py3Dmol code that shows the C-alpha trace and the ligand (Angstrom):
import py3Dmol

protein = """\
ATOM      1  CA  MET A   1      88.743  82.589  93.751  1.00  0.00           C
ATOM      2  CA  SER A   2      89.825  85.429  91.443  1.00  0.00           C
ATOM      3  CA  THR A   3      92.871  87.532  92.359  1.00  0.00           C
ATOM      4  CA  GLN A   4      92.030  90.519  94.524  1.00  0.00           C
ATOM      5  CA  THR A   5      93.263  93.937  93.449  1.00  0.00           C
ATOM      6  CA  VAL A   6      94.623  96.660  95.727  1.00  0.00           C
ATOM      7  CA  MET A   7      94.205 100.192  94.407  1.00  0.00           C
ATOM      8  CA  VAL A   8      97.287 102.263  95.284  1.00  0.00           C
ATOM      9  CA  LEU A   9      96.675 106.005  95.006  1.00  0.00           C
ATOM     10  CA  SER A  10      99.339 108.710  95.033  1.00  0.00           C
ATOM     11  CA  GLY A  11      98.492 112.359  95.518  1.00  0.00           C
ATOM     12  CA  PRO A  12     100.039 115.626  94.366  1.00  0.00           C
ATOM     13  CA  ASN A  13     103.764 116.076  93.797  1.00  0.00           C
ATOM     14  CA  LEU A  14     104.526 112.396  94.352  1.00  0.00           C
ATOM     15  CA  ASN A  15     105.259 112.152  90.622  1.00  0.00           C
ATOM     16  CA  LEU A  16     108.387 114.182  91.450  1.00  0.00           C
ATOM     17  CA  LEU A  17     109.798 111.651  93.931  1.00  0.00           C
ATOM     18  CA  GLY A  18     113.488 111.083  93.315  1.00  0.00           C
ATOM     19  CA  GLU A  19     113.959 114.779  92.465  1.00  0.00           C
ATOM     20  CA  ARG A  20     111.732 116.408  95.090  1.00  0.00           C
ATOM     21  CA  GLU A  21     113.363 117.192  98.472  1.00  0.00           C
ATOM     22  CA  PRO A  22     115.385 113.938  98.521  1.00  0.00           C
ATOM     23  CA  GLU A  23     116.582 114.763 102.059  1.00  0.00           C
ATOM     24  CA  VAL A  24     112.942 114.375 103.168  1.00  0.00           C
ATOM     25  CA  TYR A  25     111.502 111.834 100.727  1.00  0.00           C
ATOM     26  CA  GLY A  26     114.565 109.838  99.629  1.00  0.00           C
ATOM     27  CA  ALA A  27     116.076 109.122  96.224  1.00  0.00           C
ATOM     28  CA  ASP A  28     113.628 106.480  95.002  1.00  0.00           C
ATOM     29  CA  THR A  29     111.086 107.330  92.336  1.00  0.00           C
ATOM     30  CA  LEU A  30     107.360 106.636  92.599  1.00  0.00           C
ATOM     31  CA  GLU A  31     107.854 103.762  90.153  1.00  0.00           C
ATOM     32  CA  ASP A  32     110.510 102.286  92.502  1.00  0.00           C
ATOM     33  CA  HIS A  33     107.965 102.404  95.333  1.00  0.00           C
ATOM     34  CA  MET A  34     105.319 100.785  93.134  1.00  0.00           C
ATOM     35  CA  GLU A  35     107.746  97.966  92.365  1.00  0.00           C
ATOM     36  CA  VAL A  36     108.074  97.372  96.138  1.00  0.00           C
ATOM     37  CA  ALA A  37     104.278  97.497  96.469  1.00  0.00           C
ATOM     38  CA  ARG A  38     103.719  95.076  93.568  1.00  0.00           C
ATOM     39  CA  ARG A  39     106.290  92.593  94.861  1.00  0.00           C
ATOM     40  CA  ALA A  40     104.898  92.691  98.400  1.00  0.00           C
ATOM     41  CA  ALA A  41     101.341  92.331  97.082  1.00  0.00           C
ATOM     42  CA  ALA A  42     102.345  89.339  94.945  1.00  0.00           C
ATOM     43  CA  THR A  43     103.685  87.496  98.004  1.00  0.00           C
ATOM     44  CA  HIS A  44     100.118  87.670  99.334  1.00  0.00           C
ATOM     45  CA  GLY A  45      98.543  86.740  95.992  1.00  0.00           C
ATOM     46  CA  LEU A  46      97.313  90.309  95.446  1.00  0.00           C
ATOM     47  CA  ASP A  47      97.451  92.507  92.337  1.00  0.00           C
ATOM     48  CA  VAL A  48      98.212  96.249  92.371  1.00  0.00           C
ATOM     49  CA  GLU A  49      96.596  98.968  90.297  1.00  0.00           C
ATOM     50  CA  HIS A  50      98.310 102.351  90.667  1.00  0.00           C
ATOM     51  CA  MET A  51      97.174 105.858  89.868  1.00  0.00           C
ATOM     52  CA  GLN A  52      98.897 109.198  90.628  1.00  0.00           C
ATOM     53  CA  SER A  53      97.219 112.549  90.251  1.00  0.00           C
ATOM     54  CA  ASN A  54      97.870 116.139  91.184  1.00  0.00           C
ATOM     55  CA  HIS A  55      94.096 116.788  91.097  1.00  0.00           C
ATOM     56  CA  GLU A  56      91.730 116.078  93.984  1.00  0.00           C
ATOM     57  CA  GLY A  57      88.729 115.280  91.755  1.00  0.00           C
ATOM     58  CA  GLU A  58      90.684 112.668  89.792  1.00  0.00           C
ATOM     59  CA  LEU A  59      91.585 110.923  93.048  1.00  0.00           C
ATOM     60  CA  VAL A  60      87.922 111.050  94.127  1.00  0.00           C
ATOM     61  CA  ASP A  61      86.923 109.476  90.768  1.00  0.00           C
ATOM     62  CA  ALA A  62      89.559 106.744  91.204  1.00  0.00           C
ATOM     63  CA  ILE A  63      88.245 105.953  94.708  1.00  0.00           C
ATOM     64  CA  HIS A  64      84.719 105.678  93.273  1.00  0.00           C
ATOM     65  CA  ALA A  65      85.975 103.347  90.518  1.00  0.00           C
ATOM     66  CA  ALA A  66      87.729 101.180  93.121  1.00  0.00           C
ATOM     67  CA  ARG A  67      84.316 100.470  94.692  1.00  0.00           C
ATOM     68  CA  ASP A  68      83.536  98.198  91.726  1.00  0.00           C
ATOM     69  CA  ASP A  69      86.641  96.074  91.467  1.00  0.00           C
ATOM     70  CA  CYS A  70      89.180  96.633  94.257  1.00  0.00           C
ATOM     71  CA  ALA A  71      89.358  94.843  97.594  1.00  0.00           C
ATOM     72  CA  ALA A  72      91.407  97.522  99.381  1.00  0.00           C
ATOM     73  CA  ILE A  73      92.917 100.978  98.946  1.00  0.00           C
ATOM     74  CA  VAL A  74      96.427 102.096  99.920  1.00  0.00           C
ATOM     75  CA  ILE A  75      96.660 105.878  99.650  1.00  0.00           C
ATOM     76  CA  ASN A  76      99.396 108.441 100.074  1.00  0.00           C
ATOM     77  CA  PRO A  77      97.336 111.588  99.587  1.00  0.00           C
ATOM     78  CA  GLY A  78     100.350 113.947  99.710  1.00  0.00           C
ATOM     79  CA  ALA A  79      99.334 117.406 100.924  1.00  0.00           C
ATOM     80  CA  PHE A  80      95.643 116.527 100.355  1.00  0.00           C
ATOM     81  CA  THR A  81      96.044 114.496 103.566  1.00  0.00           C
ATOM     82  CA  HIS A  82      95.767 117.656 105.578  1.00  0.00           C
ATOM     83  CA  TYR A  83      92.623 119.279 104.160  1.00  0.00           C
ATOM     84  CA  ALA A  84      90.883 117.339 101.358  1.00  0.00           C
ATOM     85  CA  TRP A  85      87.503 116.455 102.848  1.00  0.00           C
ATOM     86  CA  ALA A  86      86.218 115.232  99.462  1.00  0.00           C
ATOM     87  CA  ILE A  87      88.848 112.485  99.611  1.00  0.00           C
ATOM     88  CA  HIS A  88      87.774 111.694 103.194  1.00  0.00           C
ATOM     89  CA  ASP A  89      84.140 111.377 102.053  1.00  0.00           C
ATOM     90  CA  ALA A  90      85.000 109.243  99.010  1.00  0.00           C
ATOM     91  CA  LEU A  91      87.064 106.863 101.171  1.00  0.00           C
ATOM     92  CA  ALA A  92      84.210 106.677 103.690  1.00  0.00           C
ATOM     93  CA  ALA A  93      82.027 105.316 100.870  1.00  0.00           C
ATOM     94  CA  PHE A  94      84.551 102.549 100.077  1.00  0.00           C
ATOM     95  CA  GLU A  95      83.700  99.291 101.831  1.00  0.00           C
ATOM     96  CA  GLY A  96      87.099  97.569 101.964  1.00  0.00           C
ATOM     97  CA  PRO A  97      90.097  98.408 104.125  1.00  0.00           C
ATOM     98  CA  VAL A  98      91.919 101.718 103.546  1.00  0.00           C
ATOM     99  CA  ILE A  99      95.551 102.150 104.583  1.00  0.00           C
ATOM    100  CA  GLU A 100      97.120 105.631 104.721  1.00  0.00           C
ATOM    101  CA  VAL A 101     100.828 105.750 103.846  1.00  0.00           C
ATOM    102  CA  HIS A 102     103.384 108.542 104.182  1.00  0.00           C
ATOM    103  CA  LEU A 103     107.052 108.295 103.296  1.00  0.00           C
ATOM    104  CA  SER A 104     107.996 110.913 105.895  1.00  0.00           C
ATOM    105  CA  ASN A 105     106.539 111.178 109.394  1.00  0.00           C
ATOM    106  CA  PRO A 106     104.167 114.165 109.183  1.00  0.00           C
ATOM    107  CA  ALA A 107     103.734 114.157 112.986  1.00  0.00           C
ATOM    108  CA  ALA A 108     107.408 115.083 113.344  1.00  0.00           C
ATOM    109  CA  ARG A 109     107.211 117.940 110.823  1.00  0.00           C
ATOM    110  CA  GLU A 110     105.465 121.334 110.592  1.00  0.00           C
ATOM    111  CA  PRO A 111     102.293 121.706 112.723  1.00  0.00           C
ATOM    112  CA  TRP A 112     100.033 121.987 109.640  1.00  0.00           C
ATOM    113  CA  ARG A 113     101.035 118.423 108.707  1.00  0.00           C
ATOM    114  CA  HIS A 114      99.885 117.042 112.061  1.00  0.00           C
ATOM    115  CA  THR A 115      96.229 116.863 111.002  1.00  0.00           C
ATOM    116  CA  SER A 116      95.073 114.115 108.661  1.00  0.00           C
ATOM    117  CA  VAL A 117      91.509 114.208 107.365  1.00  0.00           C
ATOM    118  CA  VAL A 118      92.117 110.732 105.897  1.00  0.00           C
ATOM    119  CA  ALA A 119      93.132 109.018 109.157  1.00  0.00           C
ATOM    120  CA  PRO A 120      89.545 108.863 110.528  1.00  0.00           C
ATOM    121  CA  VAL A 121      88.432 106.750 107.541  1.00  0.00           C
ATOM    122  CA  ALA A 122      91.572 104.559 107.397  1.00  0.00           C
ATOM    123  CA  ALA A 123      92.063 101.241 109.142  1.00  0.00           C
ATOM    124  CA  GLY A 124      95.518 102.553 110.027  1.00  0.00           C
ATOM    125  CA  THR A 125      98.390 104.809 109.029  1.00  0.00           C
ATOM    126  CA  ILE A 126     101.981 103.848 108.157  1.00  0.00           C
ATOM    127  CA  ALA A 127     104.310 106.849 108.267  1.00  0.00           C
ATOM    128  CA  GLY A 128     107.998 107.570 108.482  1.00  0.00           C
ATOM    129  CA  PHE A 129     109.446 104.373 107.017  1.00  0.00           C
ATOM    130  CA  GLY A 130     110.111 105.648 103.502  1.00  0.00           C
ATOM    131  CA  GLY A 131     109.306 103.228 100.680  1.00  0.00           C
ATOM    132  CA  ASP A 132     109.243 100.317 103.105  1.00  0.00           C
ATOM    133  CA  GLY A 133     105.840 101.728 104.088  1.00  0.00           C
ATOM    134  CA  TYR A 134     104.377 100.265 100.901  1.00  0.00           C
ATOM    135  CA  ARG A 135     105.571  96.764 101.853  1.00  0.00           C
ATOM    136  CA  LEU A 136     104.168  97.218 105.360  1.00  0.00           C
ATOM    137  CA  ALA A 137     100.895  98.460 103.876  1.00  0.00           C
ATOM    138  CA  MET A 138     100.533  95.336 101.718  1.00  0.00           C
ATOM    139  CA  ASP A 139     101.170  93.125 104.766  1.00  0.00           C
ATOM    140  CA  ALA A 140      98.454  95.070 106.611  1.00  0.00           C
ATOM    141  CA  VAL A 141      96.026  94.796 103.684  1.00  0.00           C
ATOM    142  CA  ALA A 142      96.584  91.039 103.404  1.00  0.00           C
ATOM    143  CA  ALA A 143      96.003  90.558 107.142  1.00  0.00           C
ATOM    144  CA  LEU A 144      92.833  92.677 107.076  1.00  0.00           C
ATOM    145  CA  LEU A 145      91.425  90.888 104.010  1.00  0.00           C
ATOM    146  CA  ALA A 146      92.192  87.499 105.556  1.00  0.00           C
ATOM    147  CA  SER A 147      90.319  88.412 108.720  1.00  0.00           C
ATOM    148  CA  SER A 148      87.283  89.948 106.981  1.00  0.00           C
TER     149      SER A 148
END
"""
ligand_1 = """\
13
DQA
C 103.656 112.997 102.382
C 103.575 113.962 103.580
C 102.726 115.178 103.240
O 102.691 116.090 104.341
C 103.312 115.915 102.055
O 102.482 116.997 101.693
C 103.571 115.030 100.889
C 104.148 113.706 101.130
C 104.634 111.839 102.664
O 104.560 110.841 101.946
O 105.469 111.919 103.569
O 103.398 115.409 99.740
O 102.372 112.457 102.164
"""
view = py3Dmol.view(width=600, height=400)
view.addModel(protein, "pdb")
view.setStyle({"model": 0}, {"cartoon": {"style": "trace"}})
view.addModel(ligand_1, "xyz")
view.setStyle({"model": 1}, {"stick": {}})
view.zoomTo()
view.show()
C-alpha cells in the first residue's frame, strides 16, 4: 500500500509564530510545529504536506487539491476559523477525516473566538495544547484512518 499523505493547512498570521504574541501562542515557529507534525505522522507511517496562506481562496484551492491525493486534513484556520464559510464548504467536500487544531483555547478567549465555522465539518477539534496539538492531531488521524 502506498504511503498516505496528511495535508496540514495553516491560516493567516501563523507564519508569524515565534514572534507573534508569544504569551498566547508560544515561542515555537510554524516550522517547529511542522517538525512535530512530521515526526508524529512518521510514527504512524504517514507523510505530511504543509501549506500556509494568509488568503482564504488559496486555502480553499489547497483543500480542493487535497481531494486528489490526501487521506486526511489537519487545519489550523487562524482567524478564518470564526467566519470563513468558503473554507467550511470546501472541507465539507473533502471525503477524508478533517481535524481542527488551535494552539490556544479559543473557547477561553474573547467571545468572537467562541464560534468555529470549521468545527461542524471536522471529525474533532484539538485546542489549547500548544504545538503538542499537532502530535495529538496525527494520533487522531491515524486512528480515524485505521477505523475507516
Ligand atoms: C488560533 C486561534 C484563532 O482565534 C486566532 O485567530 C489564530 C490562532 C490558534 O491557533 O490558537 O490566529 O487559530
